[in-house]
N, C-alpha and C positions, 0 to 999 in steps of 0.2 A: 798515906794511911790506907790500909786495906781491911775490909770487913772479913771476919773469920769465915772460912768455908765450912760451915756446919752442914752435914748431910740433911737434906730436906725430909720432912716427915711425909710418908706416902699418903696421899689424899685418897678419898673414896673414888674420885674420878680415875686416878691412875690404877687403882685396884680393879675398877670396872674394865679398863682398857686391857689390862693383863688377862682378866677372866675371858674377855671376848676373843683375844688372840689365842688363848689356850683352847677355847671351844672350837675355833677354826682348825687348829692343829689336830684336835681330837677327831673331828669329822674327817679331816684329810687322812689321818691314819686309818680310820675304820674303812673308808671307801677305797682307798688305793691298795690297802692290804687285801681286801676282799677281791677286788678286780685283779690284782696280781696273781693270787692263787688260782682264780677262775681261768685267767688267760694262760697260766702255766699248764694247768691240766688240759684245757681246751686245745692249746697249741701242740702239746705233746700227743694227745690222743687224736687230734684232728689233722696232724701232719702239716702244720703251718709254721715255718721258721719265722715269718713276720710276726705272728701272734706270740710266739715264744719271746722274740725280741721285745715286743711291747710289754710282755709280762715282766721282763727285767726292768723296764722303765717304771712300771707301776710299783714294783717292789722297792725300787730306789726311791720313789716318791714317798712310800710308806716309811722307809728309814729316815728320810728327811723330815717328815711330819713328827715322827717319834723324837728325833733329835731336837727339833724346835720346841716340842712340848716340854721336854726335860729342861731345855735351856731357859724357857720362860719361867718355869717353876724356880729354878736356881737363881735367876736374875732378880727375883723379888726378895731375896734374902737381904736383910739390912746390912749396912756397912759395918765393918769391924776394924780392928787394929791393923790387920794385914791388907785389908781392902777398903781404905778410907773413902774411895769413890763409889763403893758398892760393887755389885756383881753383874751389872747389866750388859757388860761387854761380852759375856759368854754367849749371847745370842749370835753375834757375828762370828765367833769362833766355831760354833756349831754349824752355821751356814757354810763357812768355807770348807769345813771337813766334809760335809755332805756333797759339796761341789766336786771335791777330789774323787769321792766315791762314784758319783755319777759319771765323771770323765773316764774313769777306769772301766766302768760297765759299758759305756758307749763304745770305747775302743775295742773291748772284747767282742761285742756284737759285730762290729764292722769287720774285724779280722776273721771271725767265725763265718760270717756270711760270704765274704769274698773267697774264703778257703773251700767252701762247699758249693760254689756257684754252679758248677757243671754236674754235680752228683745227681743221679736219678732219685726221685722221691714220689710217693703216692700223691694223688690229688687230695686236697683238703676236704674234710667232712663238712656237711651242711651246717652243723651246730657252731662252727667257728664264726659264721656271719652274725648271728644274734649276740654272741659274746662281744664281738668287735663293736657292734651297734650300741650295746649297753655301755661299753667303755666310753664311746664318744659322748653319749648323753649325760652320763654321771660325772665324767671329768669336766665337761663344760659347765654343768650346774655347780659343781664344787669350786671351779675356778672363779665363777661370778660371785659366789658367796665370799670366798677368800679375798678377792679384790675389794669387795665392799668393806670387809673387816680391816684390811690394810689401809684403806682410805680413812677410816674412823680412828684407828689406833696409831697409824704411822709406823707400823712394824715392817722393817725391811725384810725380815726373814719370811713373814707371812705373805708379803707381796711377791717375793721371789718364788715361794712355793706355789702361789696362785698362778703365776705365769708358767711354771713348770707343769702344773696341772692342765693348763690350756694347751701347752705343747703336747702333752700326753693325749689330749683329745684329738689334736691334729694328727698325731702319729697313728692313733687308732682309726682315724678316718682314712689314712693311707692304707692301713691293713684291710679295712672294710672294702675299699675300692679294689685292691689287688685280689682279695678272695672272691669278690663278685666277678671280676674279669676271668679268673681261672675257672670258676664254676661254669660260666657260660661258654668260654672258648675251649676248655678242655686241657688235658695234661701238657700239651705242647707249649702252653703259656705259663708253665710253672716258674719260669724265670721272673715273672712279675712278683711272685711272693718274695724272692730274694731281693728284688729291687726295692720293695717296700721295706724290707728289713734294713737295707742300707739307709733309706730315708729316715727310719726311726732312729738308727744309731747317730746320724748327723743331727737330728733334733735333740737327742740327749746331750751330745757334745756341745751344742749351742747353748742349751739351758745351763749346763755345768759351767761354761765359760762366763755367762752373764751373772750367775749366782756368785761365782768366785770373785769376779771383779767388784760387784756391789758390796760384798762382805769385806773385802780388803780395803775398800775406800773408807769404811767405818773404822777398821782397825788402825789405819794410818791417820786418823783424825782429820778427815776431809771437812772443810767448812760447811756449815748447814745451808739449807736452801735459802735463796734470796728472799722468799716470802716470809720465812720465820725471822730472818735478820731484820727485815723492814719492820715487822711487828714489834720486835724487841726494841729497836731504835725509837719507834713512836712512843711506846710506853715509857721508856726511860726519860726521854726528853719532856714528857708530860709531868714529871715529878717536880714539885716546887724546889727551886734552888739549883737545878741542873741547867747549865748554860749550853753545853755541847758534849758530844761523845768523841773522845780522841781515838779509841780503839774498841772494836767489837769482834769477839771470837766466840763461836759456838760449835761444839762437836757432838755428834750423835753417839749415844751409848744405849743400845737396846731400843726400848720405846721412848727413852728420855734423852734429855740434852744437858750438857754442862756448859755454862756460859761464863766468859771472862770479858769484862768491859772496863774501860777507863772513862770516868766521868769528870768533866771540867766544871768547877764551881768558882765562885767569887774568891779570889786569893785573900781577901781581907777578913773573911769569917774565921771563927775559932776552929780548932781541931775538933771540939765537941760538936759544933754545928755541921762540919763536914762529915763527921762520923754518922750523925743522924740522917743526913741526906743519903749517904751510901746505903744505910739500912732501909730507908724509905724506897729506894730504887729496887733493892732486892725483894722487899715485900710486895711491891706493885707487880713486878715481873712474875713472881711465883704464884701470886694470887690469880692473875689473868691468863697465864699460860701454864696449864696444869702439867704439861710434859717436861717442864724444867726441873731437873733433879737438884741442881744447885747453881747459884749465881755468885761469882766472886767480883766484887766491885772495888776498883782502885780509884782514889780521889786525886785529881790533878788540878792545879791552879789555872784558871782560864787566862789567856793572854789578853783578851779584850772583853772584860766582864761587862 
């Protein structure tokens, strides 16, 4: 006997988690877009290929934040006839799409940098250094805030965006170092600017690969973390009438999880009693773990009641 998989009503706590994730994405969009435009203008006017490459990274982060923001809004739509499990999986789709875009931009920067390695270029202007320094400070601060939000909400896309912001801070640090060296050492050290651009492109490719891998794991229904599984098991076994768990599966979908479990009960009880135990397990799990979107409980007769 199986309890019906009725979509869970979104709780206030889930709404709060979505709002927190959207706020992080909004801040990410505002900061990275501003930095991207500033670095683009500064790199072009200041003759720094490394700063221009870093601008591409920041603009890519802005697109990522915008995609995550839109995905989070769409993910909150209630389930319908065509999407009985809801729309939460769109978050992983957005993250994987952004990863592909970042990969293409990183490859373009690398090809561009290597193709112009020996070309003569004027020395960078002084104002490129404060731009790079501001990028380091703002991106690191944004990354720390986004990582905190990701820990609170469990959002994979916010976490991936946070690490991308931290990598952007690291890339800006490379740009700052290369600009400082060239300012002090003179035009003969202009190759350092190209070397920093190569480093930025490799950082972008690394971030894109990690983001794509994590989003694909969600799309192919990877089992949930052991900590969540242990908590589900403890709560289910604590329900009166449950003897053991035969099977426990949990898959992530956006900020929420879908759970399937087989519960062993006394084989001598009635169908009505088993049905009641199944509903009690579902109620207990969804009450104590607010990120569970739905729980499907299958009742099994215990071999050794």
